[in-house]
C-alpha positions, 0 to 999 in steps of 0.5 A: 516475431514482434511477441518476441520483441514483447516480453523481452522488453517486458522482461527485462523492465521488471528485472531492472524495477527489481533492481531498485527496488532493490538498492530504496530497500537498502536505502531505507534500511541504513536509514531504519526508516520503516517503509509499507507500500498500501495498495488497493481500488479508489475508494477502499480507503487508502488515505484515511487509513494511513492518517489515523496510523500516522496521527496514532504513531503521532502519539507515541511520538515517531515520525511518519512521511508519506510518499502519495501516489496518483495519476493526477492532483495533489488530494491526498499530499494535502490530506497527509501535509494536514496531519504533519508528515513530510510528503512526496505528491508523485504523480503517474500520469499514464502510468497506474501503479507506481515503480520502484524507479519513481520511490527512488526519486520521491526518496530523495526529498525527503528526510530520511534522518527524521523518520520512522515509519514511510507509507506509501499509497500507490494508485486505486488498482490493483492489479498492474501493481504487482507487478513493480515493488518499491521497497517497503518493508510490507505491501497491504492490500485494502479493499472495502467490504462496499466492494463484494465479498469476492475481491479477494478472489478476483484478485490472485496475484495481486493477495498471492503477494501480500504481506497484509490483508486489509478488509475496511468499512467492517462496519457496513458488512452487514448491511453490505449483507456480506458475510467477513469470512468470505474473505478470510477464506478465499485469502487463505486459498491464495495465499495460506500466512497472510494476516486477513485484518477487519478495519473501520478507519473512520471508527478506528477499528482493528488500527493497534492490530493493525499496528501489531501486524506491521510490527509498529 
């Protein structure tokens, strides 16, 4: 009986999240904001990639903003703020992911009329966020070669619902004795149509290809 109750409660939570995510998506579209949800483990390079992309877009006259999601602290918030972006810091406490309700509240603190692109940096986790869409235009999963060449096949649920997979720190592939094609092969087996883009945020490698995949 307890198992039945737990399953029903979980289904209710996911359904409620989906409804709020749809509302978030409608609100962003109303204001012509392109939103991208960045997911990845701690150390994969999410923050630096967002910083680099925001700088490129700013140079092109586009206004960027960010929602910095983390369990605690404001380190990423400060980094984004230093790049001239509107930023909202969201601490999840014991939760291992952002959810649509948190993003809904964060959007209330942003001037959406003055944003072209919104980056949502999710909590460093490759499991829980898969069940909680936020209302973004695309869900981007970032892994790095330093995490090992089995990262795609170890996380089939998240990779299966990703719109783009980024393999970051590609410049270290040879040092780590990793064949980058393994990531593409594993991704194709899980999500045949997902683009896999190799980047090196520090060297700004692959960023133009990534922006093209975003449609920017």
